KEGU-346925 format. One record per residue: y, z, x of N, C-alpha, C in turn; residue number from 0. Coordinates in steps of 0.2 Angstrom, whole numbers, m for minus. Layout:
<recs>
<rec><n_north>Y</n_north><n_up>Z</n_up><n_east>X</n_east><ca_north>Y</ca_north><ca_up>Z</ca_up><ca_east>X</ca_east><c_north>Y</c_north><c_up>Z</c_up><c_east>X</c_east><i>NUM</i></rec>
...
</recs>
This chain:
<recs>
<rec><n_north>m1</n_north><n_up>30</n_up><n_east>13</n_east><ca_north>1</ca_north><ca_up>31</ca_up><ca_east>6</ca_east><c_north>m1</c_north><c_up>25</c_up><c_east>2</c_east><i>0</i></rec>
<rec><n_north>0</n_north><n_up>19</n_up><n_east>5</n_east><ca_north>m2</ca_north><ca_up>13</ca_up><ca_east>1</ca_east><c_north>m9</c_north><c_up>13</c_up><c_east>m1</c_east><i>1</i></rec>
<rec><n_north>m14</n_north><n_up>15</n_up><n_east>4</n_east><ca_north>m21</ca_north><ca_up>15</ca_up><ca_east>2</ca_east><c_north>m23</c_north><c_up>20</c_up><c_east>m3</c_east><i>2</i></rec>
<rec><n_north>m20</n_north><n_up>26</n_up><n_east>m3</n_east><ca_north>m21</ca_north><ca_up>31</ca_up><ca_east>m8</ca_east><c_north>m19</c_north><c_up>29</c_up><c_east>m15</c_east><i>3</i></rec>
<rec><n_north>m13</n_north><n_up>26</n_up><n_east>m15</n_east><ca_north>m11</ca_north><ca_up>23</ca_up><ca_east>m22</ca_east><c_north>m16</c_north><c_up>18</c_up><c_east>m24</c_east><i>4</i></rec>
<rec><n_north>m18</n_north><n_up>13</n_up><n_east>m20</n_east><ca_north>m22</ca_north><ca_up>8</ca_up><ca_east>m22</ca_east><c_north>m29</c_north><c_up>10</c_up><c_east>m24</c_east><i>5</i></rec>
<rec><n_north>m31</n_north><n_up>15</n_up><n_east>m20</n_east><ca_north>m38</ca_north><ca_up>18</ca_up><ca_east>m22</ca_east><c_north>m38</c_north><c_up>21</c_up><c_east>m29</c_east><i>6</i></rec>
<rec><n_north>m33</n_north><n_up>25</n_up><n_east>m30</n_east><ca_north>m32</ca_north><ca_up>28</ca_up><ca_east>m37</ca_east><c_north>m32</c_north><c_up>23</c_up><c_east>m42</c_east><i>7</i></rec>
<rec><n_north>m28</n_north><n_up>17</n_up><n_east>m41</n_east><ca_north>m28</ca_north><ca_up>12</ca_up><ca_east>m46</ca_east><c_north>m35</c_north><c_up>8</c_up><c_east>m47</c_east><i>8</i></rec>
<rec><n_north>m39</n_north><n_up>8</n_up><n_east>m41</n_east><ca_north>m45</ca_north><ca_up>5</ca_up><ca_east>m42</ca_east><c_north>m50</c_north><c_up>9</c_up><c_east>m46</c_east><i>9</i></rec>
<rec><n_north>m49</n_north><n_up>16</n_up><n_east>m45</n_east><ca_north>m53</ca_north><ca_up>21</ca_up><ca_east>m49</ca_east><c_north>m52</c_north><c_up>20</c_up><c_east>m56</c_east><i>10</i></rec>
<rec><n_north>m45</n_north><n_up>20</n_up><n_east>m58</n_east><ca_north>m43</ca_north><ca_up>19</ca_up><ca_east>m65</ca_east><c_north>m45</c_north><c_up>12</c_up><c_east>m68</c_east><i>11</i></rec>
<rec><n_north>m45</n_north><n_up>7</n_up><n_east>m64</n_east><ca_north>m47</ca_north><ca_up>1</ca_up><ca_east>m66</ca_east><c_north>m55</c_north><c_up>1</c_up><c_east>m68</c_east><i>12</i></rec>
<rec><n_north>m59</n_north><n_up>4</n_up><n_east>m63</n_east><ca_north>m66</ca_north><ca_up>4</ca_up><ca_east>m64</ca_east><c_north>m68</c_north><c_up>9</c_up><c_east>m70</c_east><i>13</i></rec>
<rec><n_north>m64</n_north><n_up>14</n_up><n_east>m71</n_east><ca_north>m65</ca_north><ca_up>18</ca_up><ca_east>m77</ca_east><c_north>m64</c_north><c_up>15</c_up><c_east>m83</c_east><i>14</i></rec>
<rec><n_north>m58</n_north><n_up>11</n_up><n_east>m83</n_east><ca_north>m57</ca_north><ca_up>7</ca_up><ca_east>m89</ca_east><c_north>m62</c_north><c_up>2</c_up><c_east>m91</c_east><i>15</i></rec>
<rec><n_north>m64</n_north><n_up>m2</n_up><n_east>m86</n_east><ca_north>m69</ca_north><ca_up>m7</ca_up><ca_east>m87</ca_east><c_north>m76</c_north><c_up>m4</c_up><c_east>m89</c_east><i>16</i></rec>
<rec><n_north>m78</n_north><n_up>2</n_up><n_east>m86</n_east><ca_north>m84</ca_north><ca_up>5</ca_up><ca_east>m87</ca_east><c_north>m84</c_north><c_up>8</c_up><c_east>m94</c_east><i>17</i></rec>
<rec><n_north>m78</n_north><n_up>11</n_up><n_east>m96</n_east><ca_north>m77</ca_north><ca_up>14</ca_up><ca_east>m103</ca_east><c_north>m78</c_north><c_up>9</c_up><c_east>m108</c_east><i>18</i></rec>
<rec><n_north>m75</n_north><n_up>3</n_up><n_east>m107</n_east><ca_north>m75</ca_north><ca_up>m3</ca_up><ca_east>m112</ca_east><c_north>m82</c_north><c_up>m5</c_up><c_east>m113</c_east><i>19</i></rec>
<rec><n_north>m86</n_north><n_up>m6</n_up><n_east>m107</n_east><ca_north>m93</ca_north><ca_up>m8</ca_up><ca_east>m107</ca_east><c_north>m97</c_north><c_up>m2</c_up><c_east>m111</c_east><i>20</i></rec>
<rec><n_north>m96</n_north><n_up>4</n_up><n_east>m109</n_east><ca_north>m99</ca_north><ca_up>9</ca_up><ca_east>m113</ca_east><c_north>m98</c_north><c_up>9</c_up><c_east>m120</c_east><i>21</i></rec>
<rec><n_north>m92</n_north><n_up>8</n_up><n_east>m122</n_east><ca_north>m90</ca_north><ca_up>8</ca_up><ca_east>m129</ca_east><c_north>m94</c_north><c_up>2</c_up><c_east>m133</c_east><i>22</i></rec>
<rec><n_north>m94</n_north><n_up>m3</n_up><n_east>m130</n_east><ca_north>m97</ca_north><ca_up>m9</ca_up><ca_east>m133</ca_east><c_north>m104</c_north><c_up>m10</c_up><c_east>m133</c_east><i>23</i></rec>
<rec><n_north>m107</n_north><n_up>m8</n_up><n_east>m127</n_east><ca_north>m114</ca_north><ca_up>m9</ca_up><ca_east>m126</ca_east><c_north>m118</c_north><c_up>m3</c_up><c_east>m124</c_east><i>24</i></rec>
<rec><n_north>m115</n_north><n_up>1</n_up><n_east>m120</n_east><ca_north>m119</ca_north><ca_up>7</ca_up><ca_east>m117</ca_east><c_north>m119</c_north><c_up>6</c_up><c_east>m110</c_east><i>25</i></rec>
<rec><n_north>m118</n_north><n_up>11</n_up><n_east>m106</n_east><ca_north>m117</ca_north><ca_up>11</ca_up><ca_east>m99</ca_east><c_north>m123</c_north><c_up>14</c_up><c_east>m95</c_east><i>26</i></rec>
<rec><n_north>m128</n_north><n_up>10</n_up><n_east>m92</n_east><ca_north>m133</ca_north><ca_up>13</ca_up><ca_east>m89</ca_east><c_north>m132</c_north><c_up>15</c_up><c_east>m82</c_east><i>27</i></rec>
<rec><n_north>m127</n_north><n_up>14</n_up><n_east>m79</n_east><ca_north>m126</ca_north><ca_up>15</ca_up><ca_east>m72</ca_east><c_north>m119</c_north><c_up>19</c_up><c_east>m71</c_east><i>28</i></rec>
<rec><n_north>m120</n_north><n_up>25</n_up><n_east>m67</n_east><ca_north>m114</ca_north><ca_up>29</ca_up><ca_east>m66</ca_east><c_north>m110</c_north><c_up>31</c_up><c_east>m72</c_east><i>29</i></rec>
<rec><n_north>m113</n_north><n_up>32</n_up><n_east>m77</n_east><ca_north>m109</ca_north><ca_up>33</ca_up><ca_east>m83</ca_east><c_north>m106</c_north><c_up>40</c_up><c_east>m83</c_east><i>30</i></rec>
<rec><n_north>m109</n_north><n_up>45</n_up><n_east>m80</n_east><ca_north>m106</ca_north><ca_up>52</ca_up><ca_east>m79</ca_east><c_north>m100</c_north><c_up>52</c_up><c_east>m75</c_east><i>31</i></rec>
<rec><n_north>m99</n_north><n_up>47</n_up><n_east>m71</n_east><ca_north>m93</ca_north><ca_up>47</ca_up><ca_east>m66</ca_east><c_north>m88</c_north><c_up>43</c_up><c_east>m70</c_east><i>32</i></rec>
<rec><n_north>m89</n_north><n_up>36</n_up><n_east>m71</n_east><ca_north>m85</ca_north><ca_up>31</ca_up><ca_east>m73</ca_east><c_north>m82</c_north><c_up>32</c_up><c_east>m80</c_east><i>33</i></rec>
<rec><n_north>m86</n_north><n_up>36</n_up><n_east>m84</n_east><ca_north>m85</ca_north><ca_up>36</ca_up><ca_east>m91</ca_east><c_north>m82</c_north><c_up>43</c_up><c_east>m93</c_east><i>34</i></rec>
<rec><n_north>m79</n_north><n_up>47</n_up><n_east>m88</n_east><ca_north>m76</ca_north><ca_up>53</ca_up><ca_east>m89</ca_east><c_north>m71</c_north><c_up>53</c_up><c_east>m94</c_east><i>35</i></rec>
<rec><n_north>m66</n_north><n_up>48</n_up><n_east>m94</n_east><ca_north>m61</ca_north><ca_up>47</ca_up><ca_east>m99</ca_east><c_north>m64</c_north><c_up>46</c_up><c_east>m105</c_east><i>36</i></rec>
<rec><n_north>m68</n_north><n_up>42</n_up><n_east>m106</n_east><ca_north>m71</ca_north><ca_up>39</ca_up><ca_east>m112</ca_east><c_north>m75</c_north><c_up>45</c_up><c_east>m116</c_east><i>37</i></rec>
<rec><n_north>m78</n_north><n_up>49</n_up><n_east>m112</n_east><ca_north>m83</ca_north><ca_up>54</ca_up><ca_east>m115</ca_east><c_north>m79</c_north><c_up>61</c_up><c_east>m115</c_east><i>38</i></rec>
<rec><n_north>m74</n_north><n_up>63</n_up><n_east>m111</n_east><ca_north>m71</ca_north><ca_up>70</ca_up><ca_east>m111</ca_east><c_north>m64</c_north><c_up>70</c_up><c_east>m114</c_east><i>39</i></rec>
<rec><n_north>m60</n_north><n_up>65</n_up><n_east>m112</n_east><ca_north>m53</ca_north><ca_up>65</ca_up><ca_east>m114</ca_east><c_north>m52</c_north><c_up>62</c_up><c_east>m121</c_east><i>40</i></rec>
<rec><n_north>m55</n_north><n_up>56</n_up><n_east>m123</n_east><ca_north>m54</ca_north><ca_up>53</ca_up><ca_east>m129</ca_east><c_north>m56</c_north><c_up>58</c_up><c_east>m135</c_east><i>41</i></rec>
<rec><n_north>m62</n_north><n_up>61</n_up><n_east>m135</n_east><ca_north>m63</ca_north><ca_up>65</ca_up><ca_east>m141</ca_east><c_north>m59</c_north><c_up>71</c_up><c_east>m142</c_east><i>42</i></rec>
<rec><n_north>m55</n_north><n_up>73</n_up><n_east>m137</n_east><ca_north>m51</ca_north><ca_up>79</ca_up><ca_east>m137</ca_east><c_north>m44</c_north><c_up>77</c_up><c_east>m139</c_east><i>43</i></rec>
<rec><n_north>m42</n_north><n_up>71</n_up><n_east>m139</n_east><ca_north>m35</ca_north><ca_up>68</ca_up><ca_east>m141</ca_east><c_north>m36</c_north><c_up>65</c_up><c_east>m148</c_east><i>44</i></rec>
<rec><n_north>m33</n_north><n_up>68</n_up><n_east>m153</n_east><ca_north>m34</ca_north><ca_up>65</ca_up><ca_east>m160</ca_east><c_north>m32</c_north><c_up>58</c_up><c_east>m161</c_east><i>45</i></rec>
<rec><n_north>m26</n_north><n_up>56</n_up><n_east>m158</n_east><ca_north>m23</ca_north><ca_up>49</ca_up><ca_east>m160</ca_east><c_north>m27</c_north><c_up>44</c_up><c_east>m156</c_east><i>46</i></rec>
<rec><n_north>m32</n_north><n_up>46</n_up><n_east>m151</n_east><ca_north>m36</ca_north><ca_up>41</ca_up><ca_east>m148</ca_east><c_north>m43</c_north><c_up>40</c_up><c_east>m151</c_east><i>47</i></rec>
<rec><n_north>m45</n_north><n_up>45</n_up><n_east>m155</n_east><ca_north>m51</ca_north><ca_up>44</ca_up><ca_east>m159</ca_east><c_north>m50</c_north><c_up>39</c_up><c_east>m164</c_east><i>48</i></rec>
<rec><n_north>m55</n_north><n_up>34</n_up><n_east>m163</n_east><ca_north>m55</ca_north><ca_up>28</ca_up><ca_east>m168</ca_east><c_north>m52</c_north><c_up>22</c_up><c_east>m164</c_east><i>49</i></rec>
<rec><n_north>m49</n_north><n_up>23</n_up><n_east>m158</n_east><ca_north>m46</ca_north><ca_up>18</ca_up><ca_east>m154</ca_east><c_north>m49</c_north><c_up>18</c_up><c_east>m147</c_east><i>50</i></rec>
<rec><n_north>m55</n_north><n_up>20</n_up><n_east>m146</n_east><ca_north>m58</ca_north><ca_up>20</ca_up><ca_east>m140</ca_east><c_north>m57</c_north><c_up>14</c_up><c_east>m136</c_east><i>51</i></rec>
<rec><n_north>m59</n_north><n_up>8</n_up><n_east>m139</n_east><ca_north>m59</ca_north><ca_up>2</ca_up><ca_east>m135</ca_east><c_north>m52</c_north><c_up>1</c_up><c_east>m132</c_east><i>52</i></rec>
<rec><n_north>m47</n_north><n_up>2</n_up><n_east>m136</n_east><ca_north>m40</ca_north><ca_up>0</ca_up><ca_east>m134</ca_east><c_north>m38</c_north><c_up>5</c_up><c_east>m129</c_east><i>53</i></rec>
<rec><n_north>m40</n_north><n_up>12</n_up><n_east>m129</n_east><ca_north>m38</ca_north><ca_up>17</ca_up><ca_east>m124</ca_east><c_north>m42</c_north><c_up>15</c_up><c_east>m118</c_east><i>54</i></rec>
<rec><n_north>m48</n_north><n_up>13</n_up><n_east>m118</n_east><ca_north>m51</ca_north><ca_up>11</ca_up><ca_east>m111</ca_east><c_north>m48</c_north><c_up>5</c_up><c_east>m108</c_east><i>55</i></rec>
<rec><n_north>m46</n_north><n_up>0</n_up><n_east>m112</n_east><ca_north>m43</ca_north><ca_up>m6</ca_up><ca_east>m110</ca_east><c_north>m36</c_north><c_up>m4</c_up><c_east>m107</c_east><i>56</i></rec>
<rec><n_north>m33</n_north><n_up>1</n_up><n_east>m110</n_east><ca_north>m26</ca_north><ca_up>3</ca_up><ca_east>m107</ca_east><c_north>m27</c_north><c_up>7</c_up><c_east>m101</c_east><i>57</i></rec>
<rec><n_north>m32</n_north><n_up>11</n_up><n_east>m100</n_east><ca_north>m34</ca_north><ca_up>14</ca_up><ca_east>m93</ca_east><c_north>m35</c_north><c_up>8</c_up><c_east>m88</c_east><i>58</i></rec>
<rec><n_north>m38</n_north><n_up>3</n_up><n_east>m90</n_east><ca_north>m39</ca_north><ca_up>m2</ca_up><ca_east>m85</ca_east><c_north>m32</c_north><c_up>m6</c_up><c_east>m83</c_east><i>59</i></rec>
<rec><n_north>m28</n_north><n_up>m7</n_up><n_east>m88</n_east><ca_north>m22</ca_north><ca_up>m10</ca_up><ca_east>m87</ca_east><c_north>m17</c_north><c_up>m5</c_up><c_east>m82</c_east><i>60</i></rec>
<rec><n_north>m18</n_north><n_up>1</n_up><n_east>m84</n_east><ca_north>m14</ca_north><ca_up>6</ca_up><ca_east>m80</ca_east><c_north>m16</c_north><c_up>6</c_up><c_east>m72</c_east><i>61</i></rec>
<rec><n_north>m23</n_north><n_up>5</n_up><n_east>m72</n_east><ca_north>m26</ca_north><ca_up>4</ca_up><ca_east>m65</ca_east><c_north>m23</c_north><c_up>m2</c_up><c_east>m61</c_east><i>62</i></rec>
<rec><n_north>m22</n_north><n_up>m7</n_up><n_east>m65</n_east><ca_north>m20</ca_north><ca_up>m14</ca_up><ca_east>m62</ca_east><c_north>m12</c_north><c_up>m12</c_up><c_east>m60</c_east><i>63</i></rec>
<rec><n_north>m8</n_north><n_up>m9</n_up><n_east>m64</n_east><ca_north>m1</ca_north><ca_up>m8</ca_up><ca_east>m63</ca_east><c_north>m1</c_north><c_up>m3</c_up><c_east>m56</c_east><i>64</i></rec>
<rec><n_north>m5</n_north><n_up>2</n_up><n_east>m56</n_east><ca_north>m5</ca_north><ca_up>7</ca_up><ca_east>m50</ca_east><c_north>m7</c_north><c_up>3</c_up><c_east>m44</c_east><i>65</i></rec>
<rec><n_north>m12</n_north><n_up>m2</n_up><n_east>m44</n_east><ca_north>m13</ca_north><ca_up>m6</ca_up><ca_east>m38</ca_east><c_north>m7</c_north><c_up>m10</c_up><c_east>m36</c_east><i>66</i></rec>
<rec><n_north>m4</n_north><n_up>m13</n_up><n_east>m41</n_east><ca_north>2</ca_north><ca_up>m17</ca_up><ca_east>m40</ca_east><c_north>8</c_north><c_up>m13</c_up><c_east>m36</c_east><i>67</i></rec>
<rec><n_north>9</n_north><n_up>m7</n_up><n_east>m39</n_east><ca_north>14</ca_north><ca_up>m2</ca_up><ca_east>m36</ca_east><c_north>12</c_north><c_up>0</c_up><c_east>m29</c_east><i>68</i></rec>
<rec><n_north>5</n_north><n_up>1</n_up><n_east>m28</n_east><ca_north>3</ca_north><ca_up>2</ca_up><ca_east>m21</ca_east><c_north>4</c_north><c_up>m3</c_up><c_east>m16</c_east><i>69</i></rec>
<rec><n_north>3</n_north><n_up>m10</n_up><n_east>m19</n_east><ca_north>5</ca_north><ca_up>m15</ca_up><ca_east>m15</ca_east><c_north>12</c_north><c_up>m16</c_up><c_east>m13</c_east><i>70</i></rec>
<rec><n_north>17</n_north><n_up>m14</n_up><n_east>m18</n_east><ca_north>24</ca_north><ca_up>m15</ca_up><ca_east>m17</ca_east><c_north>26</c_north><c_up>m9</c_up><c_east>m12</c_east><i>71</i></rec>
<rec><n_north>23</n_north><n_up>m3</n_up><n_east>m12</n_east><ca_north>24</ca_north><ca_up>2</ca_up><ca_east>m8</ca_east><c_north>22</c_north><c_up>0</c_up><c_east>m1</c_east><i>72</i></rec>
<rec><n_north>17</n_north><n_up>m4</n_up><n_east>0</n_east><ca_north>15</ca_north><ca_up>m6</ca_up><ca_east>7</ca_east><c_north>20</c_north><c_up>m11</c_up><c_east>9</c_east><i>73</i></rec>
<rec><n_north>22</n_north><n_up>m16</n_up><n_east>5</n_east><ca_north>27</ca_north><ca_up>m21</ca_up><ca_east>7</ca_east><c_north>34</c_north><c_up>m17</c_up><c_east>9</c_east><i>74</i></rec>
<rec><n_north>36</n_north><n_up>m12</n_up><n_east>6</n_east><ca_north>42</ca_north><ca_up>m9</ca_up><ca_east>7</ca_east><c_north>41</c_north><c_up>m5</c_up><c_east>14</c_east><i>75</i></rec>
<rec><n_north>35</n_north><n_up>m2</n_up><n_east>15</n_east><ca_north>34</ca_north><ca_up>2</ca_up><ca_east>21</ca_east><c_north>34</c_north><c_up>m3</c_up><c_east>27</c_east><i>76</i></rec>
<rec><n_north>31</n_north><n_up>m9</n_up><n_east>27</n_east><ca_north>31</ca_north><ca_up>m14</ca_up><ca_east>32</ca_east><c_north>38</c_north><c_up>m17</c_up><c_east>33</c_east><i>77</i></rec>
<rec><n_north>42</n_north><n_up>m17</n_up><n_east>28</n_east><ca_north>49</ca_north><ca_up>m20</ca_up><ca_east>29</ca_east><c_north>54</c_north><c_up>m15</c_up><c_east>33</c_east><i>78</i></rec>
<rec><n_north>52</n_north><n_up>m8</n_up><n_east>33</n_east><ca_north>56</ca_north><ca_up>m3</ca_up><ca_east>36</ca_east><c_north>55</c_north><c_up>m3</c_up><c_east>43</c_east><i>79</i></rec>
<rec><n_north>49</n_north><n_up>m6</n_up><n_east>45</n_east><ca_north>47</ca_north><ca_up>m5</ca_up><ca_east>52</ca_east><c_north>51</c_north><c_up>m10</c_up><c_east>57</c_east><i>80</i></rec>
</recs>
C-alpha cells in the first residue's frame, strides 16, 4: 500500500513540475503525459483559468503531501509487525 501511495505522489509531483515548466517555457519531453492536468483540466475549470502557474505548483505540493502520507503509512505498517 505504501508504494502505491508514494507512486501516486511521485506522479502528481512530476505533473506539477512539468506543468509549471510547460506554462513558463514550453515542455519538449513527455508533454502529452505529464501535462494532462495543465492541458485538459485547467481550461475546463473556470476559477483555475488565469491561475495556471499556481494550480500546477499546487499539484506538485499535493504530490509532496501524498508522498509524505505514504511514508507515514509505511511507518505505521512496520510498527504493527
